PyMOL Python script that loads the backbone (N, CA, C, O; Angstrom):
from pymol import cmd

cmd.read_pdbstr("""\
ATOM      1  N   MET A   1       9.466  56.581   4.525  1.00  0.00           N
ATOM      2  CA  MET A   1       8.329  57.441   4.862  1.00  0.00           C
ATOM      3  C   MET A   1       8.830  58.647   5.719  1.00  0.00           C
ATOM      4  O   MET A   1       8.192  59.699   5.707  1.00  0.00           O
ATOM      5  N   SER A   2       9.920  58.510   6.433  1.00  0.00           N
ATOM      6  CA  SER A   2      10.386  59.662   7.204  1.00  0.00           C
ATOM      7  C   SER A   2      10.826  60.786   6.274  1.00  0.00           C
ATOM      8  O   SER A   2      10.706  61.963   6.613  1.00  0.00           O
ATOM      9  N   LEU A   3      11.330  60.423   5.114  1.00  0.00           N
ATOM     10  CA  LEU A   3      11.701  61.454   4.115  1.00  0.00           C
ATOM     11  C   LEU A   3      10.499  62.131   3.559  1.00  0.00           C
ATOM     12  O   LEU A   3      10.531  63.348   3.377  1.00  0.00           O
ATOM     13  N   ALA A   4       9.436  61.427   3.275  1.00  0.00           N
ATOM     14  CA  ALA A   4       8.250  61.922   2.731  1.00  0.00           C
ATOM     15  C   ALA A   4       7.503  62.860   3.672  1.00  0.00           C
ATOM     16  O   ALA A   4       6.779  63.755   3.236  1.00  0.00           O
ATOM     17  N   SER A   5       7.695  62.633   4.985  1.00  0.00           N
ATOM     18  CA  SER A   5       7.044  63.484   5.999  1.00  0.00           C
ATOM     19  C   SER A   5       7.962  64.498   6.618  1.00  0.00           C
ATOM     20  O   SER A   5       7.633  65.153   7.607  1.00  0.00           O
ATOM     21  N   ASP A   6       9.131  64.613   6.009  1.00  0.00           N
ATOM     22  CA  ASP A   6      10.125  65.555   6.509  1.00  0.00           C
ATOM     23  C   ASP A   6       9.525  67.024   6.484  1.00  0.00           C
ATOM     24  O   ASP A   6       8.897  67.445   5.512  1.00  0.00           O
ATOM     25  N   VAL A   7       9.742  67.698   7.515  1.00  0.00           N
ATOM     26  CA  VAL A   7       9.271  69.140   7.622  1.00  0.00           C
ATOM     27  C   VAL A   7       9.856  69.993   6.495  1.00  0.00           C
ATOM     28  O   VAL A   7       9.166  70.846   5.937  1.00  0.00           O
ATOM     29  N   ASP A   8      11.105  69.766   6.169  1.00  0.00           N
ATOM     30  CA  ASP A   8      11.765  70.568   5.127  1.00  0.00           C
ATOM     31  C   ASP A   8      11.462  69.941   3.771  1.00  0.00           C
ATOM     32  O   ASP A   8      12.242  69.118   3.291  1.00  0.00           O
ATOM     33  N   SER A   9      10.329  70.317   3.133  1.00  0.00           N
ATOM     34  CA  SER A   9       9.926  69.656   1.911  1.00  0.00           C
ATOM     35  C   SER A   9      10.824  70.100   0.741  1.00  0.00           C
ATOM     36  O   SER A   9      10.773  69.508  -0.337  1.00  0.00           O
ATOM     37  N   GLN A  10      11.608  71.095   0.947  1.00  0.00           N
ATOM     38  CA  GLN A  10      12.533  71.564  -0.146  1.00  0.00           C
ATOM     39  C   GLN A  10      13.866  70.716  -0.206  1.00  0.00           C
ATOM     40  O   GLN A  10      14.611  70.799  -1.182  1.00  0.00           O
ATOM     41  N   ARG A  11      14.126  69.938   0.818  1.00  0.00           N
ATOM     42  CA  ARG A  11      15.317  69.133   0.904  1.00  0.00           C
ATOM     43  C   ARG A  11      15.274  68.046  -0.115  1.00  0.00           C
ATOM     44  O   ARG A  11      14.281  67.323  -0.198  1.00  0.00           O
ATOM     45  N   ARG A  12      16.337  67.897  -0.916  1.00  0.00           N
ATOM     46  CA  ARG A  12      16.445  66.852  -1.905  1.00  0.00           C
ATOM     47  C   ARG A  12      16.964  65.645  -1.187  1.00  0.00           C
ATOM     48  O   ARG A  12      17.858  65.770  -0.351  1.00  0.00           O
ATOM     49  N   PRO A  13      16.408  64.406  -1.496  1.00  0.00           N
ATOM     50  CA  PRO A  13      16.927  63.206  -0.935  1.00  0.00           C
ATOM     51  C   PRO A  13      18.335  62.895  -1.488  1.00  0.00           C
ATOM     52  O   PRO A  13      18.636  63.204  -2.641  1.00  0.00           O
ATOM     53  N   SER A  14      19.173  62.290  -0.664  1.00  0.00           N
ATOM     54  CA  SER A  14      20.464  61.920  -1.049  1.00  0.00           C
ATOM     55  C   SER A  14      20.421  60.681  -1.897  1.00  0.00           C
ATOM     56  O   SER A  14      19.415  59.972  -1.899  1.00  0.00           O
ATOM     57  N   ALA A  15      21.501  60.393  -2.630  1.00  0.00           N
ATOM     58  CA  ALA A  15      21.592  59.225  -3.451  1.00  0.00           C
ATOM     59  C   ALA A  15      21.419  57.973  -2.609  1.00  0.00           C
ATOM     60  O   ALA A  15      20.804  57.018  -3.083  1.00  0.00           O
ATOM     61  N   THR A  16      21.932  57.925  -1.377  1.00  0.00           N
ATOM     62  CA  THR A  16      21.822  56.821  -0.485  1.00  0.00           C
ATOM     63  C   THR A  16      20.319  56.590  -0.093  1.00  0.00           C
ATOM     64  O   THR A  16      19.835  55.459  -0.057  1.00  0.00           O
ATOM     65  N   GLU A  17      19.624  57.707   0.192  1.00  0.00           N
ATOM     66  CA  GLU A  17      18.201  57.597   0.574  1.00  0.00           C
ATOM     67  C   GLU A  17      17.429  57.058  -0.630  1.00  0.00           C
ATOM     68  O   GLU A  17      16.585  56.177  -0.465  1.00  0.00           O
ATOM     69  N   LEU A  18      17.691  57.554  -1.809  1.00  0.00           N
ATOM     70  CA  LEU A  18      16.988  57.104  -2.995  1.00  0.00           C
ATOM     71  C   LEU A  18      17.228  55.628  -3.271  1.00  0.00           C
ATOM     72  O   LEU A  18      16.303  54.916  -3.660  1.00  0.00           O
ATOM     73  N   MET A  19      18.414  55.173  -3.082  1.00  0.00           N
ATOM     74  CA  MET A  19      18.745  53.769  -3.267  1.00  0.00           C
ATOM     75  C   MET A  19      18.040  52.880  -2.216  1.00  0.00           C
ATOM     76  O   MET A  19      17.609  51.774  -2.541  1.00  0.00           O
ATOM     77  N   LEU A  20      17.921  53.357  -0.961  1.00  0.00           N
ATOM     78  CA  LEU A  20      17.159  52.678   0.045  1.00  0.00           C
ATOM     79  C   LEU A  20      15.667  52.495  -0.406  1.00  0.00           C
ATOM     80  O   LEU A  20      15.101  51.408  -0.291  1.00  0.00           O
ATOM     81  N   VAL A  21      15.083  53.563  -0.903  1.00  0.00           N
ATOM     82  CA  VAL A  21      13.734  53.487  -1.353  1.00  0.00           C
ATOM     83  C   VAL A  21      13.622  52.538  -2.534  1.00  0.00           C
ATOM     84  O   VAL A  21      12.715  51.705  -2.539  1.00  0.00           O
ATOM     85  N   LEU A  22      14.467  52.611  -3.508  1.00  0.00           N
ATOM     86  CA  LEU A  22      14.442  51.740  -4.691  1.00  0.00           C
ATOM     87  C   LEU A  22      14.617  50.309  -4.218  1.00  0.00           C
ATOM     88  O   LEU A  22      13.843  49.442  -4.623  1.00  0.00           O
ATOM     89  N   ASP A  23      15.593  50.030  -3.384  1.00  0.00           N
ATOM     90  CA  ASP A  23      15.819  48.702  -2.929  1.00  0.00           C
ATOM     91  C   ASP A  23      14.605  48.052  -2.221  1.00  0.00           C
ATOM     92  O   ASP A  23      14.294  46.870  -2.369  1.00  0.00           O
ATOM     93  N   SER A  24      13.940  48.953  -1.428  1.00  0.00           N
ATOM     94  CA  SER A  24      12.686  48.513  -0.694  1.00  0.00           C
ATOM     95  C   SER A  24      11.568  48.209  -1.626  1.00  0.00           C
ATOM     96  O   SER A  24      10.862  47.218  -1.440  1.00  0.00           O
ATOM     97  N   LEU A  25      11.373  49.051  -2.656  1.00  0.00           N
ATOM     98  CA  LEU A  25      10.326  48.845  -3.667  1.00  0.00           C
ATOM     99  C   LEU A  25      10.602  47.595  -4.461  1.00  0.00           C
ATOM    100  O   LEU A  25       9.674  46.839  -4.749  1.00  0.00           O
ATOM    101  N   LEU A  26      11.836  47.349  -4.823  1.00  0.00           N
ATOM    102  CA  LEU A  26      12.204  46.133  -5.561  1.00  0.00           C
ATOM    103  C   LEU A  26      12.021  44.936  -4.712  1.00  0.00           C
ATOM    104  O   LEU A  26      11.469  43.949  -5.197  1.00  0.00           O
ATOM    105  N   ALA A  27      12.446  44.937  -3.456  1.00  0.00           N
ATOM    106  CA  ALA A  27      12.235  43.830  -2.571  1.00  0.00           C
ATOM    107  C   ALA A  27      10.790  43.441  -2.354  1.00  0.00           C
ATOM    108  O   ALA A  27      10.485  42.258  -2.202  1.00  0.00           O
ATOM    109  N   SER A  28       9.892  44.416  -2.337  1.00  0.00           N
ATOM    110  CA  SER A  28       8.508  44.169  -2.103  1.00  0.00           C
ATOM    111  C   SER A  28       7.710  43.804  -3.447  1.00  0.00           C
ATOM    112  O   SER A  28       6.517  43.502  -3.472  1.00  0.00           O
ATOM    113  N   ARG A  29       8.555  43.879  -4.557  1.00  0.00           N
ATOM    114  CA  ARG A  29       7.970  43.661  -5.855  1.00  0.00           C
ATOM    115  C   ARG A  29       6.982  44.648  -6.304  1.00  0.00           C
ATOM    116  O   ARG A  29       6.217  44.392  -7.234  1.00  0.00           O
ATOM    117  N   ALA A  30       6.969  45.812  -5.655  1.00  0.00           N
ATOM    118  CA  ALA A  30       6.138  46.954  -6.155  1.00  0.00           C
ATOM    119  C   ALA A  30       6.720  47.521  -7.400  1.00  0.00           C
ATOM    120  O   ALA A  30       5.999  48.103  -8.211  1.00  0.00           O
ATOM    121  N   LEU A  31       8.082  47.362  -7.594  1.00  0.00           N
ATOM    122  CA  LEU A  31       8.692  47.783  -8.818  1.00  0.00           C
ATOM    123  C   LEU A  31       9.437  46.569  -9.342  1.00  0.00           C
ATOM    124  O   LEU A  31       9.922  45.724  -8.589  1.00  0.00           O
ATOM    125  N   LEU A  32       9.504  46.520 -10.643  1.00  0.00           N
ATOM    126  CA  LEU A  32      10.309  45.459 -11.286  1.00  0.00           C
ATOM    127  C   LEU A  32      11.398  46.186 -12.158  1.00  0.00           C
ATOM    128  O   LEU A  32      11.146  47.222 -12.774  1.00  0.00           O
ATOM    129  N   MET A  33      12.575  45.597 -12.165  1.00  0.00           N
ATOM    130  CA  MET A  33      13.677  46.239 -12.922  1.00  0.00           C
ATOM    131  C   MET A  33      14.135  45.293 -14.031  1.00  0.00           C
ATOM    132  O   MET A  33      14.189  44.073 -13.875  1.00  0.00           O
ATOM    133  N   GLU A  34      14.457  45.920 -15.149  1.00  0.00           N
ATOM    134  CA  GLU A  34      14.961  45.218 -16.309  1.00  0.00           C
ATOM    135  C   GLU A  34      16.248  44.520 -15.925  1.00  0.00           C
ATOM    136  O   GLU A  34      17.022  44.988 -15.091  1.00  0.00           O
ATOM    137  N   ASP A  35      16.442  43.393 -16.562  1.00  0.00           N
ATOM    138  CA  ASP A  35      17.734  42.665 -16.469  1.00  0.00           C
ATOM    139  C   ASP A  35      18.945  43.571 -16.732  1.00  0.00           C
ATOM    140  O   ASP A  35      18.947  44.296 -17.727  1.00  0.00           O
ATOM    141  N   PRO A  36      19.965  43.552 -15.880  1.00  0.00           N
ATOM    142  CA  PRO A  36      21.065  44.473 -16.101  1.00  0.00           C
ATOM    143  C   PRO A  36      21.815  44.205 -17.395  1.00  0.00           C
ATOM    144  O   PRO A  36      22.468  45.115 -17.905  1.00  0.00           O
ATOM    145  N   ARG A  37      21.754  43.033 -17.935  1.00  0.00           N
ATOM    146  CA  ARG A  37      22.390  42.766 -19.222  1.00  0.00           C
ATOM    147  C   ARG A  37      21.719  43.350 -20.403  1.00  0.00           C
ATOM    148  O   ARG A  37      22.284  43.358 -21.496  1.00  0.00           O
ATOM    149  N   LYS A  38      20.470  43.865 -20.216  1.00  0.00           N
ATOM    150  CA  LYS A  38      19.708  44.514 -21.259  1.00  0.00           C
ATOM    151  C   LYS A  38      19.858  46.043 -21.139  1.00  0.00           C
ATOM    152  O   LYS A  38      19.341  46.763 -21.993  1.00  0.00           O
ATOM    153  N   GLY A  39      20.526  46.544 -20.141  1.00  0.00           N
ATOM    154  CA  GLY A  39      20.661  47.935 -19.941  1.00  0.00           C
ATOM    155  C   GLY A  39      21.457  48.588 -21.003  1.00  0.00           C
ATOM    156  O   GLY A  39      21.982  47.915 -21.890  1.00  0.00           O
ATOM    157  N   THR A  40      21.570  49.919 -20.943  1.00  0.00           N
ATOM    158  CA  THR A  40      22.350  50.678 -21.912  1.00  0.00           C
ATOM    159  C   THR A  40      23.827  50.628 -21.492  1.00  0.00           C
ATOM    160  O   THR A  40      24.216  50.034 -20.487  1.00  0.00           O
ATOM    161  N   VAL A  41      24.612  51.295 -22.340  1.00  0.00           N
ATOM    162  CA  VAL A  41      26.074  51.392 -22.058  1.00  0.00           C
ATOM    163  C   VAL A  41      26.310  52.037 -20.678  1.00  0.00           C
ATOM    164  O   VAL A  41      27.223  51.655 -19.947  1.00  0.00           O
ATOM    165  N   ASP A  42      25.480  53.005 -20.353  1.00  0.00           N
ATOM    166  CA  ASP A  42      25.602  53.762 -19.086  1.00  0.00           C
ATOM    167  C   ASP A  42      25.135  53.046 -17.859  1.00  0.00           C
ATOM    168  O   ASP A  42      25.245  53.559 -16.746  1.00  0.00           O
ATOM    169  N   GLY A  43      24.582  51.788 -18.070  1.00  0.00           N
ATOM    170  CA  GLY A  43      24.057  51.060 -16.987  1.00  0.00           C
ATOM    171  C   GLY A  43      22.625  51.346 -16.648  1.00  0.00           C
ATOM    172  O   GLY A  43      22.106  50.801 -15.674  1.00  0.00           O
ATOM    173  N   GLU A  44      21.952  52.200 -17.432  1.00  0.00           N
ATOM    174  CA  GLU A  44      20.563  52.562 -17.200  1.00  0.00           C
ATOM    175  C   GLU A  44      19.713  51.334 -17.529  1.00  0.00           C
ATOM    176  O   GLU A  44      20.018  50.562 -18.438  1.00  0.00           O
ATOM    177  N   ARG A  45      18.656  51.187 -16.771  1.00  0.00           N
ATOM    178  CA  ARG A  45      17.689  50.120 -16.937  1.00  0.00           C
ATOM    179  C   ARG A  45      16.272  50.593 -16.815  1.00  0.00           C
ATOM    180  O   ARG A  45      16.025  51.571 -16.110  1.00  0.00           O
ATOM    181  N   ASN A  46      15.338  49.961 -17.453  1.00  0.00           N
ATOM    182  CA  ASN A  46      13.973  50.245 -17.310  1.00  0.00           C
ATOM    183  C   ASN A  46      13.384  49.726 -15.985  1.00  0.00           C
ATOM    184  O   ASN A  46      13.654  48.608 -15.548  1.00  0.00           O
ATOM    185  N   VAL A  47      12.556  50.608 -15.362  1.00  0.00           N
ATOM    186  CA  VAL A  47      11.887  50.192 -14.140  1.00  0.00           C
ATOM    187  C   VAL A  47      10.373  50.244 -14.384  1.00  0.00           C
ATOM    188  O   VAL A  47       9.887  51.191 -15.002  1.00  0.00           O
ATOM    189  N   MET A  48       9.588  49.198 -13.887  1.00  0.00           N
ATOM    190  CA  MET A  48       8.234  49.162 -14.218  1.00  0.00           C
ATOM    191  C   MET A  48       7.414  49.029 -12.873  1.00  0.00           C
ATOM    192  O   MET A  48       7.780  48.222 -12.019  1.00  0.00           O
ATOM    193  N   LEU A  49       6.392  49.760 -12.708  1.00  0.00           N
ATOM    194  CA  LEU A  49       5.546  49.688 -11.614  1.00  0.00           C
ATOM    195  C   LEU A  49       4.727  48.366 -11.681  1.00  0.00           C
ATOM    196  O   LEU A  49       4.115  48.054 -12.702  1.00  0.00           O
ATOM    197  N   ASN A  50       4.736  47.616 -10.579  1.00  0.00           N
ATOM    198  CA  ASN A  50       4.024  46.332 -10.550  1.00  0.00           C
ATOM    199  C   ASN A  50       2.821  46.370  -9.636  1.00  0.00           C
ATOM    200  O   ASN A  50       2.603  45.446  -8.852  1.00  0.00           O
ATOM    201  N   LEU A  51       2.026  47.448  -9.730  1.00  0.00           N
ATOM    202  CA  LEU A  51       0.877  47.595  -8.933  1.00  0.00           C
ATOM    203  C   LEU A  51      -0.313  47.994  -9.826  1.00  0.00           C
ATOM    204  O   LEU A  51      -0.143  48.587 -10.891  1.00  0.00           O
ATOM    205  N   GLU A  52      -1.538  47.643  -9.349  1.00  0.00           N
ATOM    206  CA  GLU A  52      -2.698  48.046 -10.043  1.00  0.00           C
ATOM    207  C   GLU A  52      -2.903  49.561  -9.915  1.00  0.00           C
ATOM    208  O   GLU A  52      -2.564  50.141  -8.883  1.00  0.00           O
ATOM    209  N   GLU A  53      -3.435  50.183 -10.913  1.00  0.00           N
ATOM    210  CA  GLU A  53      -3.616  51.669 -10.959  1.00  0.00           C
ATOM    211  C   GLU A  53      -4.555  52.055  -9.770  1.00  0.00           C
ATOM    212  O   GLU A  53      -4.311  53.050  -9.086  1.00  0.00           O
ATOM    213  N   ALA A  54      -5.602  51.271  -9.545  1.00  0.00           N
ATOM    214  CA  ALA A  54      -6.535  51.594  -8.425  1.00  0.00           C
ATOM    215  C   ALA A  54      -5.832  51.633  -7.154  1.00  0.00           C
ATOM    216  O   ALA A  54      -6.085  52.535  -6.355  1.00  0.00           O
ATOM    217  N   GLU A  55      -4.930  50.692  -6.882  1.00  0.00           N
ATOM    218  CA  GLU A  55      -4.174  50.632  -5.569  1.00  0.00           C
ATOM    219  C   GLU A  55      -3.244  51.847  -5.453  1.00  0.00           C
ATOM    220  O   GLU A  55      -3.072  52.370  -4.352  1.00  0.00           O
ATOM    221  N   VAL A  56      -2.640  52.311  -6.558  1.00  0.00           N
ATOM    222  CA  VAL A  56      -1.724  53.438  -6.463  1.00  0.00           C
ATOM    223  C   VAL A  56      -2.593  54.682  -6.163  1.00  0.00           C
ATOM    224  O   VAL A  56      -2.207  55.523  -5.352  1.00  0.00           O
ATOM    225  N   LEU A  57      -3.765  54.794  -6.818  1.00  0.00           N
ATOM    226  CA  LEU A  57      -4.650  56.044  -6.571  1.00  0.00           C
ATOM    227  C   LEU A  57      -5.170  55.968  -5.166  1.00  0.00           C
ATOM    228  O   LEU A  57      -5.303  57.005  -4.516  1.00  0.00           O
ATOM    229  N   ARG A  58      -5.488  54.734  -4.636  1.00  0.00           N
ATOM    230  CA  ARG A  58      -6.017  54.684  -3.261  1.00  0.00           C
ATOM    231  C   ARG A  58      -4.972  55.111  -2.229  1.00  0.00           C
ATOM    232  O   ARG A  58      -5.264  55.843  -1.283  1.00  0.00           O
ATOM    233  N   VAL A  59      -3.757  54.632  -2.442  1.00  0.00           N
ATOM    234  CA  VAL A  59      -2.676  54.969  -1.432  1.00  0.00           C
ATOM    235  C   VAL A  59      -2.312  56.461  -1.505  1.00  0.00           C
ATOM    236  O   VAL A  59      -2.192  57.158  -0.497  1.00  0.00           O
ATOM    237  N   LEU A  60      -2.142  56.914  -2.779  1.00  0.00           N
ATOM    238  CA  LEU A  60      -1.811  58.359  -2.913  1.00  0.00           C
ATOM    239  C   LEU A  60      -2.953  59.271  -2.355  1.00  0.00           C
ATOM    240  O   LEU A  60      -2.688  60.327  -1.780  1.00  0.00           O
ATOM    241  N   GLY A  61      -4.174  58.848  -2.536  1.00  0.00           N
ATOM    242  CA  GLY A  61      -5.330  59.634  -2.054  1.00  0.00           C
ATOM    243  C   GLY A  61      -5.385  59.611  -0.515  1.00  0.00           C
ATOM    244  O   GLY A  61      -5.717  60.611   0.122  1.00  0.00           O
ATOM    245  N   GLU A  62      -5.050  58.443   0.064  1.00  0.00           N
ATOM    246  CA  GLU A  62      -5.112  58.334   1.584  1.00  0.00           C
ATOM    247  C   GLU A  62      -3.895  59.054   2.202  1.00  0.00           C
ATOM    248  O   GLU A  62      -4.069  59.824   3.146  1.00  0.00           O
ATOM    249  N   LYS A  63      -2.707  58.832   1.711  1.00  0.00           N
ATOM    250  CA  LYS A  63      -1.512  59.411   2.297  1.00  0.00           C
ATOM    251  C   LYS A  63      -1.158  60.785   1.829  1.00  0.00           C
ATOM    252  O   LYS A  63      -0.455  61.520   2.523  1.00  0.00           O
ATOM    253  N   GLY A  64      -1.633  61.151   0.654  1.00  0.00           N
ATOM    254  CA  GLY A  64      -1.352  62.472   0.098  1.00  0.00           C
ATOM    255  C   GLY A  64      -2.231  63.571   0.498  1.00  0.00           C
ATOM    256  O   GLY A  64      -1.914  64.750   0.341  1.00  0.00           O
ATOM    257  N   GLY A  65      -3.385  63.167   1.040  1.00  0.00           N
ATOM    258  CA  GLY A  65      -4.285  64.258   1.540  1.00  0.00           C
ATOM    259  C   GLY A  65      -5.087  64.895   0.432  1.00  0.00           C
ATOM    260  O   GLY A  65      -5.066  64.435  -0.710  1.00  0.00           O
ATOM    261  N   PRO A  66      -5.787  65.944   0.769  1.00  0.00           N
ATOM    262  CA  PRO A  66      -6.714  66.552  -0.235  1.00  0.00           C
ATOM    263  C   PRO A  66      -6.021  67.081  -1.480  1.00  0.00           C
ATOM    264  O   PRO A  66      -6.588  67.041  -2.572  1.00  0.00           O
ATOM    265  N   GLN A  67      -4.809  67.573  -1.326  1.00  0.00           N
ATOM    266  CA  GLN A  67      -4.138  68.095  -2.518  1.00  0.00           C
ATOM    267  C   GLN A  67      -3.920  67.026  -3.535  1.00  0.00           C
ATOM    268  O   GLN A  67      -4.156  67.262  -4.720  1.00  0.00           O
ATOM    269  N   TRP A  68      -3.461  65.804  -3.118  1.00  0.00           N
ATOM    270  CA  TRP A  68      -3.265  64.708  -4.063  1.00  0.00           C
ATOM    271  C   TRP A  68      -4.541  64.184  -4.617  1.00  0.00           C
ATOM    272  O   TRP A  68      -4.620  63.857  -5.801  1.00  0.00           O
ATOM    273  N   ARG A  69      -5.607  64.090  -3.741  1.00  0.00           N
ATOM    274  CA  ARG A  69      -6.928  63.588  -4.205  1.00  0.00           C
ATOM    275  C   ARG A  69      -7.513  64.536  -5.276  1.00  0.00           C
ATOM    276  O   ARG A  69      -8.156  64.089  -6.226  1.00  0.00           O
ATOM    277  N   GLN A  70      -7.281  65.833  -5.107  1.00  0.00           N
ATOM    278  CA  GLN A  70      -7.732  66.798  -6.106  1.00  0.00           C
ATOM    279  C   GLN A  70      -6.976  66.650  -7.406  1.00  0.00           C
ATOM    280  O   GLN A  70      -7.572  66.675  -8.483  1.00  0.00           O
ATOM    281  N   MET A  71      -5.643  66.492  -7.312  1.00  0.00           N
ATOM    282  CA  MET A  71      -4.837  66.311  -8.553  1.00  0.00           C
ATOM    283  C   MET A  71      -5.173  65.054  -9.267  1.00  0.00           C
ATOM    284  O   MET A  71      -5.167  65.015 -10.497  1.00  0.00           O
ATOM    285  N   LEU A  72      -5.479  63.986  -8.505  1.00  0.00           N
ATOM    286  CA  LEU A  72      -5.796  62.667  -9.124  1.00  0.00           C
ATOM    287  C   LEU A  72      -7.239  62.608  -9.523  1.00  0.00           C
ATOM    288  O   LEU A  72      -7.600  61.706 -10.279  1.00  0.00           O
ATOM    289  N   GLY A  73      -8.102  63.505  -9.073  1.00  0.00           N
ATOM    290  CA  GLY A  73      -9.472  63.484  -9.421  1.00  0.00           C
ATOM    291  C   GLY A  73     -10.248  62.341  -8.728  1.00  0.00           C
ATOM    292  O   GLY A  73     -11.172  61.746  -9.283  1.00  0.00           O
ATOM    293  N   ILE A  74      -9.807  62.071  -7.467  1.00  0.00           N
ATOM    294  CA  ILE A  74     -10.455  61.000  -6.748  1.00  0.00           C
ATOM    295  C   ILE A  74     -11.122  61.498  -5.493  1.00  0.00           C
ATOM    296  O   ILE A  74     -11.723  60.712  -4.760  1.00  0.00           O
TER     297      ILE A  74
END
""", "prot")
cmd.dss("prot")
cmd.show_as("cartoon", "prot")
cmd.util.cbc("prot")
cmd.orient("prot")
């Protein structure tokens, strides 16, 4: 969350920061990842959101503010 609220919104997250976010979402079961043995030659795997659409819209609307609510139509 500190990255999402960073004052410098143009800063790109580092690979380490992205891995921390991914690990956290996987640990909470908010994301599910395909078995590594089914990945491509490059090690790519499918990732699936494991949340109800209504919950995603609610959280984005609450945390994202008016701009997100307008984009989502909520």
